[in-house]
N, CA, C and O atoms as a GROMACS GRO file, in nm:
protein
  492
    1MET      N    1   3.283   2.382  -1.632
    1MET     CA    2   3.258   2.304  -1.512
    1MET      C    3   3.122   2.341  -1.453
    1MET      O    4   3.045   2.252  -1.415
    2LEU      N    5   3.091   2.467  -1.445
    2LEU     CA    6   2.963   2.512  -1.392
    2LEU      C    7   2.848   2.470  -1.483
    2LEU      O    8   2.738   2.439  -1.437
    3ASP      N    9   2.876   2.470  -1.614
    3ASP     CA   10   2.773   2.430  -1.710
    3ASP      C   11   2.733   2.282  -1.689
    3ASP      O   12   2.615   2.249  -1.693
    4GLY      N   13   2.831   2.197  -1.667
    4GLY     CA   14   2.803   2.056  -1.641
    4GLY      C   15   2.724   2.037  -1.512
    4GLY      O   16   2.634   1.953  -1.505
    5PHE      N   17   2.757   2.117  -1.409
    5PHE     CA   18   2.684   2.109  -1.283
    5PHE      C   19   2.538   2.152  -1.303
    5PHE      O   20   2.448   2.088  -1.249
    6LEU      N   21   2.515   2.258  -1.379
    6LEU     CA   22   2.379   2.304  -1.405
    6LEU      C   23   2.299   2.200  -1.484
    6LEU      O   24   2.181   2.180  -1.457
    7LYS      N   25   2.364   2.133  -1.581
    7LYS     CA   26   2.295   2.027  -1.654
    7LYS      C   27   2.257   1.912  -1.561
    7LYS      O   28   2.149   1.856  -1.573
    8PHE      N   29   2.347   1.879  -1.469
    8PHE     CA   30   2.320   1.772  -1.374
    8PHE      C   31   2.202   1.807  -1.283
    8PHE      O   32   2.113   1.725  -1.261
    9ILE      N   33   2.202   1.928  -1.230
    9ILE     CA   34   2.097   1.972  -1.139
    9ILE      C   35   1.962   1.980  -1.209
    9ILE      O   36   1.860   1.948  -1.149
   10MET      N   37   1.961   2.021  -1.332
   10MET     CA   38   1.835   2.042  -1.403
   10MET      C   39   1.783   1.916  -1.472
   10MET      O   40   1.680   1.921  -1.539
   11ARG      N   41   1.851   1.804  -1.456
   11ARG     CA   42   1.800   1.680  -1.513
   11ARG      C   43   1.669   1.645  -1.445
   11ARG      O   44   1.650   1.672  -1.327
   12GLY      N   45   1.580   1.586  -1.520
   12GLY     CA   46   1.448   1.554  -1.468
   12GLY      C   47   1.450   1.463  -1.346
   12GLY      O   48   1.372   1.481  -1.253
   13ASN      N   49   1.539   1.364  -1.346
   13ASN     CA   50   1.543   1.269  -1.235
   13ASN      C   51   1.582   1.336  -1.104
   13ASN      O   52   1.526   1.305  -0.999
   14VAL      N   53   1.675   1.428  -1.109
   14VAL     CA   54   1.721   1.494  -0.986
   14VAL      C   55   1.610   1.580  -0.929
   14VAL      O   56   1.586   1.578  -0.808
   15VAL      N   57   1.543   1.656  -1.014
   15VAL     CA   58   1.435   1.743  -0.968
   15VAL      C   59   1.319   1.658  -0.916
   15VAL      O   60   1.263   1.690  -0.811
   16ASP      N   61   1.282   1.552  -0.987
   16ASP     CA   62   1.174   1.465  -0.942
   16ASP      C   63   1.207   1.402  -0.808
   16ASP      O   64   1.121   1.393  -0.720
   17LEU      N   65   1.331   1.358  -0.791
   17LEU     CA   66   1.371   1.298  -0.666
   17LEU      C   67   1.365   1.400  -0.552
   17LEU      O   68   1.318   1.368  -0.443
   18ALA      N   69   1.412   1.521  -0.577
   18ALA     CA   70   1.408   1.624  -0.474
   18ALA      C   71   1.265   1.656  -0.432
   18ALA      O   72   1.236   1.668  -0.313
   19VAL      N   73   1.177   1.670  -0.530
   19VAL     CA   74   1.037   1.698  -0.500
   19VAL      C   75   0.977   1.580  -0.422
   19VAL      O   76   0.903   1.602  -0.326
   20GLY      N   77   1.007   1.458  -0.462
   20GLY     CA   78   0.955   1.341  -0.393
   20GLY      C   79   1.000   1.334  -0.248
   20GLY      O   80   0.922   1.299  -0.160
   21VAL      N   81   1.127   1.365  -0.222
   21VAL     CA   82   1.178   1.361  -0.085
   21VAL      C   83   1.111   1.468   0.000
   21VAL      O   84   1.073   1.442   0.115
   22ILE      N   85   1.096   1.588  -0.054
   22ILE     CA   86   1.035   1.697   0.022
   22ILE      C   87   0.888   1.666   0.050
   22ILE      O   88   0.841   1.683   0.163
   23ILE      N   89   0.815   1.623  -0.052
   23ILE     CA   90   0.674   1.589  -0.032
   23ILE      C   91   0.661   1.470   0.062
   23ILE      O   92   0.570   1.466   0.145
   24GLY      N   93   0.751   1.373   0.050
   24GLY     CA   94   0.747   1.257   0.140
   24GLY      C   95   0.768   1.297   0.285
   24GLY      O   96   0.702   1.244   0.374
   25GLY      N   97   0.859   1.389   0.310
   25GLY     CA   98   0.881   1.437   0.446
   25GLY      C   99   0.759   1.508   0.502
   25GLY      O  100   0.721   1.487   0.617
   26ALA      N  101   0.698   1.593   0.420
   26ALA     CA  102   0.578   1.664   0.464
   26ALA      C  103   0.462   1.567   0.486
   26ALA      O  104   0.387   1.579   0.582
   27PHE      N  105   0.449   1.471   0.397
   27PHE     CA  106   0.341   1.374   0.410
   27PHE      C  107   0.365   1.283   0.531
   27PHE      O  108   0.270   1.242   0.597
   28GLY      N  109   0.492   1.254   0.559
   28GLY     CA  110   0.524   1.175   0.678
   28GLY      C  111   0.479   1.244   0.805
   28GLY      O  112   0.433   1.178   0.898
   29ALA      N  113   0.492   1.377   0.810
   29ALA     CA  114   0.445   1.452   0.927
   29ALA      C  115   0.294   1.439   0.942
   29ALA      O  116   0.243   1.428   1.054
   30ILE      N  117   0.222   1.441   0.829
   30ILE     CA  118   0.076   1.427   0.835
   30ILE      C  119   0.038   1.289   0.888
   30ILE      O  120  -0.048   1.277   0.975
   31VAL      N  121   0.101   1.185   0.836
   31VAL     CA  122   0.069   1.049   0.879
   31VAL      C  123   0.107   1.028   1.025
   31VAL      O  124   0.032   0.967   1.100
   32ASN      N  125   0.222   1.079   1.066
   32ASN     CA  126   0.262   1.066   1.207
   32ASN      C  127   0.165   1.138   1.299
   32ASN      O  128   0.133   1.088   1.406
   33SER      N  129   0.117   1.254   1.257
   33SER     CA  130   0.019   1.326   1.338
   33SER      C  131  -0.112   1.249   1.346
   33SER      O  132  -0.175   1.244   1.451
   34LEU      N  133  -0.154   1.190   1.235
   34LEU     CA  134  -0.276   1.109   1.236
   34LEU      C  135  -0.264   0.995   1.336
   34LEU      O  136  -0.356   0.968   1.413
   35VAL      N  137  -0.149   0.927   1.335
   35VAL     CA  138  -0.129   0.815   1.426
   35VAL      C  139  -0.117   0.864   1.570
   35VAL      O  140  -0.182   0.810   1.660
   36LYS      N  141  -0.035   0.965   1.592
   36LYS     CA  142  -0.007   1.013   1.729
   36LYS      C  143  -0.126   1.086   1.791
   36LYS      O  144  -0.156   1.065   1.908
   37ASP      N  145  -0.193   1.169   1.714
   37ASP     CA  146  -0.296   1.256   1.770
   37ASP      C  147  -0.438   1.201   1.757
   37ASP      O  148  -0.528   1.246   1.828
   38ILE      N  149  -0.460   1.105   1.667
   38ILE     CA  150  -0.596   1.055   1.648
   38ILE      C  151  -0.607   0.906   1.680
   38ILE      O  152  -0.688   0.866   1.764
   39LEU      N  153  -0.526   0.822   1.614
   39LEU     CA  154  -0.542   0.678   1.632
   39LEU      C  155  -0.495   0.628   1.768
   39LEU      O  156  -0.563   0.547   1.831
   40THR      N  157  -0.379   0.675   1.814
   40THR     CA  158  -0.327   0.629   1.943
   40THR      C  159  -0.418   0.671   2.058
   40THR      O  160  -0.447   0.587   2.144
   41PRO      N  161  -0.467   0.796   2.066
   41PRO     CA  162  -0.562   0.829   2.173
   41PRO      C  163  -0.693   0.749   2.162
   41PRO      O  164  -0.755   0.717   2.264
   42LEU      N  165  -0.734   0.719   2.041
   42LEU     CA  166  -0.854   0.638   2.023
   42LEU      C  167  -0.832   0.498   2.081
   42LEU      O  168  -0.921   0.444   2.147
   43ILE      N  169  -0.717   0.440   2.056
   43ILE     CA  170  -0.685   0.309   2.114
   43ILE      C  171  -0.676   0.321   2.266
   43ILE      O  172  -0.722   0.232   2.338
   44GLY      N  173  -0.617   0.430   2.313
   44GLY     CA  174  -0.610   0.451   2.458
   44GLY      C  175  -0.746   0.463   2.521
   44GLY      O  176  -0.768   0.415   2.632
   45ALA      N  177  -0.840   0.528   2.452
   45ALA     CA  178  -0.976   0.542   2.506
   45ALA      C  179  -1.048   0.408   2.510
   45ALA      O  180  -1.130   0.384   2.598
   46ILE      N  181  -1.017   0.322   2.417
   46ILE     CA  182  -1.086   0.192   2.410
   46ILE      C  183  -1.020   0.090   2.505
   46ILE      O  184  -1.090   0.021   2.579
   47PHE      N  185  -0.889   0.080   2.501
   47PHE     CA  186  -0.818  -0.026   2.574
   47PHE      C  187  -0.741   0.023   2.696
   47PHE      O  188  -0.674  -0.059   2.760
   48GLY      N  189  -0.747   0.147   2.731
   48GLY     CA  190  -0.668   0.199   2.841
   48GLY      C  191  -0.547   0.274   2.788
   48GLY      O  192  -0.542   0.306   2.669
   49LYS      N  193  -0.451   0.303   2.873
   49LYS     CA  194  -0.334   0.380   2.832
   49LYS      C  195  -0.253   0.304   2.728
   49LYS      O  196  -0.212   0.190   2.752
   50PRO      N  197  -0.228   0.366   2.609
   50PRO     CA  198  -0.158   0.293   2.502
   50PRO      C  199  -0.006   0.306   2.509
   50PRO      O  200   0.059   0.331   2.408
   51ASP      N  201   0.052   0.288   2.629
   51ASP     CA  202   0.197   0.297   2.644
   51ASP      C  203   0.247   0.168   2.706
   51ASP      O  204   0.208   0.133   2.818
   52PHE      N  205   0.332   0.097   2.634
   52PHE     CA  206   0.383  -0.032   2.681
   52PHE      C  207   0.529  -0.025   2.723
   52PHE      O  208   0.593  -0.129   2.740
   53SER      N  209   0.584   0.095   2.739
   53SER     CA  210   0.728   0.109   2.763
   53SER      C  211   0.773   0.049   2.896
   53SER      O  212   0.892   0.022   2.913
   54ALA      N  213   0.683   0.027   2.990
   54ALA     CA  214   0.723  -0.029   3.120
   54ALA      C  215   0.726  -0.181   3.120
   54ALA      O  216   0.763  -0.241   3.221
   55ILE      N  217   0.689  -0.246   3.011
   55ILE     CA  218   0.686  -0.393   3.007
   55ILE      C  219   0.829  -0.446   3.000
   55ILE      O  220   0.910  -0.401   2.920
   56LYS      N  221   0.856  -0.544   3.087
   56LYS     CA  222   0.989  -0.608   3.091
   56LYS      C  223   0.970  -0.759   3.077
   56LYS      O  224   0.868  -0.815   3.117
   57TRP      N  225   1.072  -0.821   3.021
   57TRP     CA  226   1.076  -0.967   3.016
   57TRP      C  227   1.213  -1.005   3.069
   57TRP      O  228   1.312  -1.010   2.996
   58GLY      N  229   1.216  -1.032   3.196
   58GLY     CA  230   1.344  -1.053   3.263
   58GLY      C  231   1.422  -0.922   3.260
   58GLY      O  232   1.368  -0.818   3.296
   59PRO      N  233   1.547  -0.927   3.216
   59PRO     CA  234   1.625  -0.803   3.210
   59PRO      C  235   1.599  -0.721   3.083
   59PRO      O  236   1.650  -0.610   3.068
   60LEU      N  237   1.519  -0.776   2.992
   60LEU     CA  238   1.495  -0.708   2.864
   60LEU      C  239   1.376  -0.613   2.876
   60LEU      O  240   1.271  -0.649   2.928
   61MET      N  241   1.396  -0.492   2.826
   61MET     CA  242   1.288  -0.392   2.823
   61MET      C  243   1.222  -0.401   2.685
   61MET      O  244   1.265  -0.333   2.592
   62ILE      N  245   1.120  -0.483   2.672
   62ILE     CA  246   1.057  -0.502   2.542
   62ILE      C  247   0.940  -0.406   2.517
   62ILE      O  248   0.881  -0.407   2.409
   63GLY      N  249   0.907  -0.326   2.614
   63GLY     CA  250   0.795  -0.234   2.600
   63GLY      C  251   0.814  -0.133   2.489
   63GLY      O  252   0.720  -0.105   2.414
   64ASN      N  253   0.934  -0.076   2.476
   64ASN     CA  254   0.960   0.020   2.368
   64ASN      C  255   0.951  -0.046   2.232
   64ASN      O  256   0.904   0.015   2.135
   65PHE      N  257   0.995  -0.172   2.224
   65PHE     CA  258   0.982  -0.247   2.098
   65PHE      C  259   0.836  -0.268   2.063
   65PHE      O  260   0.796  -0.254   1.947
   66ILE      N  261   0.755  -0.304   2.163
   66ILE     CA  262   0.611  -0.321   2.139
   66ILE      C  263   0.549  -0.189   2.093
   66ILE      O  264   0.466  -0.188   2.002
   67ASN      N  265   0.589  -0.077   2.158
   67ASN     CA  266   0.539   0.055   2.115
   67ASN      C  267   0.576   0.083   1.969
   67ASN      O  268   0.494   0.133   1.893
   68ALA      N  269   0.700   0.050   1.931
   68ALA     CA  270   0.745   0.075   1.794
   68ALA      C  271   0.667  -0.012   1.695
   68ALA      O  272   0.631   0.036   1.587
   69VAL      N  273   0.642  -0.137   1.729
   69VAL     CA  274   0.566  -0.226   1.641
   69VAL      C  275   0.423  -0.176   1.624
   69VAL      O  276   0.370  -0.174   1.513
   70ILE      N  277   0.362  -0.135   1.734
   70ILE     CA  278   0.224  -0.083   1.726
   70ILE      C  279   0.220   0.046   1.645
   70ILE      O  280   0.129   0.066   1.565
   71ALA      N  281   0.319   0.134   1.666
   71ALA     CA  282   0.323   0.259   1.588
   71ALA      C  283   0.340   0.228   1.439
   71ALA      O  284   0.276   0.292   1.355
   72PHE      N  285   0.426   0.132   1.406
   72PHE     CA  286   0.444   0.093   1.266
   72PHE      C  287   0.314   0.040   1.206
   72PHE      O  288   0.276   0.078   1.096
   73LEU      N  289   0.246  -0.047   1.280
   73LEU     CA  290   0.121  -0.103   1.230
   73LEU      C  291   0.015   0.006   1.212
   73LEU      O  292  -0.064   0.002   1.117
   74LEU      N  293   0.012   0.103   1.303
   74LEU     CA  294  -0.084   0.212   1.290
   74LEU      C  295  -0.052   0.300   1.170
   74LEU      O  296  -0.143   0.344   1.100
   75VAL      N  297   0.076   0.326   1.147
   75VAL     CA  298   0.114   0.406   1.030
   75VAL      C  299   0.077   0.331   0.902
   75VAL      O  300   0.023   0.390   0.809
   76ALA      N  301   0.106   0.202   0.897
   76ALA     CA  302   0.072   0.122   0.780
   76ALA      C  303  -0.080   0.119   0.759
   76ALA      O  304  -0.127   0.129   0.645
   77LEU      N  305  -0.155   0.106   0.866
   77LEU     CA  306  -0.301   0.105   0.859
   77LEU      C  307  -0.353   0.239   0.808
   77LEU      O  308  -0.440   0.244   0.721
   78ALA      N  309  -0.299   0.348   0.862
   78ALA     CA  310  -0.342   0.481   0.819
   78ALA      C  311  -0.309   0.504   0.672
   78ALA      O  312  -0.392   0.556   0.597
   79LEU      N  313  -0.190   0.467   0.630
   79LEU     CA  314  -0.152   0.483   0.490
   79LEU      C  315  -0.243   0.402   0.398
   79LEU      O  316  -0.286   0.450   0.293
   80TYR      N  317  -0.272   0.279   0.439
   80TYR     CA  318  -0.354   0.194   0.353
   80TYR      C  319  -0.495   0.249   0.339
   80TYR      O  320  -0.546   0.262   0.227
   81PHE      N  321  -0.559   0.281   0.452
   81PHE     CA  322  -0.699   0.321   0.446
   81PHE      C  323  -0.720   0.466   0.403
   81PHE      O  324  -0.824   0.498   0.345
   82PHE      N  325  -0.624   0.554   0.431
   82PHE     CA  326  -0.644   0.695   0.400
   82PHE      C  327  -0.568   0.741   0.275
   82PHE      O  328  -0.590   0.853   0.229
   83VAL      N  329  -0.480   0.657   0.220
   83VAL     CA  330  -0.406   0.696   0.100
   83VAL      C  331  -0.423   0.593  -0.012
   83VAL      O  332  -0.467   0.627  -0.121
   84VAL      N  333  -0.389   0.467   0.016
   84VAL     CA  334  -0.386   0.366  -0.090
   84VAL      C  335  -0.526   0.339  -0.145
   84VAL      O  336  -0.546   0.343  -0.266
   85ILE      N  337  -0.622   0.313  -0.058
   85ILE     CA  338  -0.758   0.283  -0.105
   85ILE      C  339  -0.818   0.402  -0.180
   85ILE      O  340  -0.870   0.382  -0.290
   86PRO      N  341  -0.813   0.525  -0.125
   86PRO     CA  342  -0.868   0.637  -0.203
   86PRO      C  343  -0.796   0.660  -0.336
   86PRO      O  344  -0.861   0.690  -0.436
   87MET      N  345  -0.663   0.646  -0.340
   87MET     CA  346  -0.590   0.665  -0.466
   87MET      C  347  -0.625   0.557  -0.567
   87MET      O  348  -0.638   0.586  -0.686
   88ASN      N  349  -0.641   0.434  -0.522
   88ASN     CA  350  -0.684   0.327  -0.614
   88ASN      C  351  -0.822   0.358  -0.671
   88ASN      O  352  -0.847   0.336  -0.789
   89HIS      N  353  -0.911   0.410  -0.586
   89HIS     CA  354  -1.045   0.445  -0.632
   89HIS      C  355  -1.039   0.559  -0.734
   89HIS      O  356  -1.107   0.555  -0.836
   90ILE      N  357  -0.958   0.661  -0.706
   90ILE     CA  358  -0.944   0.774  -0.798
   90ILE      C  359  -0.884   0.729  -0.931
   90ILE      O  360  -0.931   0.770  -1.037
   91MET      N  361  -0.781   0.644  -0.925
   91MET     CA  362  -0.718   0.595  -1.048
   91MET      C  363  -0.815   0.509  -1.130
   91MET      O  364  -0.815   0.516  -1.252
   92ALA      N  365  -0.899   0.428  -1.062
   92ALA     CA  366  -0.997   0.347  -1.133
   92ALA      C  367  -1.101   0.436  -1.201
   92ALA      O  368  -1.141   0.409  -1.314
   93MET      N  369  -1.145   0.542  -1.133
   93MET     CA  370  -1.241   0.634  -1.194
   93MET      C  371  -1.179   0.705  -1.314
   93MET      O  372  -1.246   0.722  -1.416
   94ALA      N  373  -1.054   0.745  -1.302
   94ALA     CA  374  -0.987   0.812  -1.414
   94ALA      C  375  -0.970   0.717  -1.532
   94ALA      O  376  -0.983   0.757  -1.647
   95LYS      N  377  -0.941   0.592  -1.503
   95LYS     CA  378  -0.924   0.494  -1.610
   95LYS      C  379  -1.056   0.466  -1.681
   95LYS      O  380  -1.059   0.446  -1.803
   96ARG      N  381  -1.166   0.466  -1.605
   96ARG     CA  382  -1.297   0.444  -1.666
   96ARG      C  383  -1.335   0.559  -1.759
   96ARG      O  384  -1.402   0.538  -1.859
   97ASN      N  385  -1.291   0.681  -1.727
   97ASN     CA  386  -1.326   0.799  -1.805
   97ASN      C  387  -1.238   0.816  -1.929
   97ASN      O  388  -1.269   0.899  -2.015
   98GLU      N  389  -1.131   0.741  -1.940
   98GLU     CA  390  -1.043   0.752  -2.056
   98GLU      C  391  -1.110   0.690  -2.178
   98GLU      O  392  -1.180   0.589  -2.169
   99THR      N  393  -1.087   0.753  -2.291
   99THR     CA  394  -1.136   0.692  -2.416
   99THR      C  395  -1.031   0.594  -2.464
   99THR      O  396  -0.911   0.622  -2.458
  100PRO      N  397  -1.076   0.479  -2.510
  100PRO     CA  398  -0.976   0.380  -2.555
  100PRO      C  399  -0.902   0.431  -2.679
  100PRO      O  400  -0.960   0.493  -2.767
  101ALA      N  401  -0.776   0.402  -2.682
  101ALA     CA  402  -0.692   0.445  -2.794
  101ALA      C  403  -0.724   0.360  -2.916
  101ALA      O  404  -0.761   0.243  -2.904
  102ALA      N  405  -0.710   0.420  -3.032
  102ALA     CA  406  -0.733   0.347  -3.157
  102ALA      C  407  -0.624   0.240  -3.171
  102ALA      O  408  -0.509   0.262  -3.132
  103PRO      N  409  -0.661   0.126  -3.226
  103PRO     CA  410  -0.558   0.022  -3.243
  103PRO      C  411  -0.450   0.071  -3.339
  103PRO      O  412  -0.478   0.146  -3.432
  104PRO      N  413  -0.327   0.028  -3.315
  104PRO     CA  414  -0.218   0.074  -3.402
  104PRO      C  415  -0.237   0.020  -3.544
  104PRO      O  416  -0.296  -0.086  -3.565
  105GLU      N  417  -0.187   0.096  -3.639
  105GLU     CA  418  -0.197   0.054  -3.779
  105GLU      C  419  -0.106  -0.066  -3.802
  105GLU      O  420   0.008  -0.067  -3.755
  106PRO      N  421  -0.155  -0.166  -3.875
  106PRO     CA  422  -0.072  -0.285  -3.896
  106PRO      C  423   0.050  -0.253  -3.982
  106PRO      O  424   0.048  -0.158  -4.061
  107PRO      N  425   0.154  -0.332  -3.968
  107PRO     CA  426   0.275  -0.310  -4.049
  107PRO      C  427   0.246  -0.332  -4.198
  107PRO      O  428   0.145  -0.391  -4.236
  108GLU      N  429   0.336  -0.285  -4.281
  108GLU     CA  430   0.320  -0.295  -4.426
  108GLU      C  431   0.310  -0.440  -4.473
  108GLU      O  432   0.237  -0.469  -4.567
  109GLU      N  433   0.382  -0.532  -4.407
  109GLU     CA  434   0.377  -0.672  -4.447
  109GLU      C  435   0.235  -0.727  -4.430
  109GLU      O  436   0.187  -0.803  -4.514
  110VAL      N  437   0.170  -0.690  -4.320
  110VAL     CA  438   0.034  -0.738  -4.294
  110VAL      C  439  -0.062  -0.680  -4.397
  110VAL      O  440  -0.150  -0.751  -4.446
  111LYS      N  441  -0.045  -0.552  -4.428
  111LYS     CA  442  -0.130  -0.490  -4.531
  111LYS      C  443  -0.114  -0.561  -4.665
  111LYS      O  444  -0.212  -0.588  -4.734
  112LEU      N  445   0.010  -0.591  -4.701
  112LEU     CA  446   0.036  -0.659  -4.828
  112LEU      C  447  -0.023  -0.799  -4.829
  112LEU      O  448  -0.082  -0.841  -4.929
  113LEU      N  449  -0.009  -0.872  -4.720
  113LEU     CA  450  -0.067  -1.006  -4.712
  113LEU      C  451  -0.219  -1.001  -4.721
  113LEU      O  452  -0.280  -1.088  -4.784
  114ARG      N  453  -0.281  -0.902  -4.658
  114ARG     CA  454  -0.427  -0.888  -4.668
  114ARG      C  455  -0.469  -0.858  -4.812
  114ARG      O  456  -0.569  -0.911  -4.860
  115GLU      N  457  -0.393  -0.774  -4.879
  115GLU     CA  458  -0.425  -0.742  -5.019
  115GLU      C  459  -0.413  -0.867  -5.107
  115GLU      O  460  -0.497  -0.890  -5.193
  116ILE      N  461  -0.310  -0.945  -5.085
  116ILE     CA  462  -0.293  -1.069  -5.161
  116ILE      C  463  -0.408  -1.164  -5.132
  116ILE      O  464  -0.463  -1.225  -5.224
  117ARG      N  465  -0.445  -1.177  -5.005
  117ARG     CA  466  -0.557  -1.264  -4.968
  117ARG      C  467  -0.685  -1.220  -5.036
  117ARG      O  468  -0.759  -1.302  -5.091
  118ASP      N  469  -0.713  -1.089  -5.033
  118ASP     CA  470  -0.834  -1.038  -5.095
  118ASP      C  471  -0.833  -1.060  -5.246
  118ASP      O  472  -0.936  -1.093  -5.304
  119ASN      N  473  -0.716  -1.043  -5.311
  119ASN     CA  474  -0.706  -1.069  -5.455
  119ASN      C  475  -0.727  -1.216  -5.488
  119ASN      O  476  -0.786  -1.247  -5.592
  120LEU      N  477  -0.681  -1.305  -5.405
  120LEU     CA  478  -0.698  -1.448  -5.428
  120LEU      C  479  -0.844  -1.491  -5.409
  120LEU      O  480  -0.889  -1.588  -5.471
  121LYS      N  481  -0.918  -1.421  -5.325
  121LYS     CA  482  -1.058  -1.454  -5.302
  121LYS      C  483  -1.148  -1.415  -5.418
  121LYS      O  484  -1.256  -1.472  -5.435
  122ARG      N  485  -1.105  -1.316  -5.499
  122ARG     CA  486  -1.187  -1.271  -5.612
  122ARG      C  487  -1.194  -1.381  -5.719
  122ARG      O  488  -1.094  -1.449  -5.746
  123PRO      N  489  -1.313  -1.398  -5.780
  123PRO     CA  490  -1.325  -1.501  -5.885
  123PRO      C  491  -1.261  -1.463  -6.015
  123PRO      O  492  -1.264  -1.540  -6.111
   0.00000   0.00000   0.00000
């Protein structure tokens, strides 16, 4: 029973998933800090206080919803400009530096047909 559990835990997918979740949580803290500590104060300096929580529409308190939408857009903006674009650039540079792989060898049928063609071309 313990042996089966160890095989399950040591499977590549489980370990990769665990690492991805942990790294994702740590990276989420970085992105949240970027939005909270850099982008939001920057917006506040340009447009005034960046807090909409006091906005009401009749009995509805829509200010918190507006804050959540703006925070989401800022997180998406930060991820796109500080992660996606640089990673695309790095991947493109890595792809340019790769040497092209040799074409695969043709199957035996193709080799045989080429040999027959070449024999038929001879006078």
